N, C-alpha and C positions, 0 to 999 in steps of 0.2 A: 420575494427577494431572498437571496442567499448571502450569508455572511460567514466569515471564518473566525474561529476562536483563536486568539493570540495570547501569548504570555505577557503579563504586565506586573512586574515585580514577582511576588509570590502568588499572585492571583491570575485569573483568566479574564480576558476582555473581548468584547465585540465592538468594532467600529461601525458607526452608521455613516453611510455615504452622504455627502453634502446635499445631493439632490433630495434625498429623503428628509433630511433635517429641515431644508427649506420648505419642502412641500407640506410637512406636518407642523411647521412653525415651532420646532423644538428649541428649547433654551437650556443651557447648562443648569443642572440642579433640578430640572423638571423630572417627575416620576413617570415611568411607563409601565404598562402591563405587557409582558412578553410571553408569547406561546412558543415553546421549544419543540422542534421536531427534527431530530438528527436525520441527515441525508445519507441513505445507504450508498455505498460505492457502486458504480455501474457494473453490471455483470457482463462479462464478455462471452459471446456465444461461440460455439465450435465453428460456425461459418465465418465469423469475424477472425478467429485465429488462423484458419486455413487461408483466408484472403490475405492476411498479413504475411504468412509464410510464402505465399506466391509472390507478393509484392517484393519481399526481401530477396527472393531468388535463391538458388542452390549454392551460389558462391559464399553465402553467409552461413551455411550449414556447418555445424561442428564436425570435425573429422570422425569417421567411423573407426571404432576400436573393437576388434574381435577378441573378446576376453576368453573365448574357448581355446585359443592357442597359447594362452599364458598359463604356465604350470605354477601352481601355488606352492611355495616352499613349506615343507613339513618340518616342524621342530622335533628334535629327538625327544622320545618319551622319557620322562624322569619319574620314577616311582616315588610316591609320597611315603617316606619311612616313618612318619609320625602316627600313622593309623594303627 
């Protein structure tokens, strides 16, 4: 079973689903032993990314900007007289 940590005042809390509470016959105030194992976020493969790009289609592609045609402005050189 997976559970999400939530904020509860200044603390963190995990809610137990009713089905689990009923199945385990848990009551308020009862102590539990908990084993914690954080779940790593799923890794996206290159094949999945390409499939999503194909699904979205070229109309959702950002416009191409050719930066080679943009001339960068050069600021005038000012000598540092403090040296």
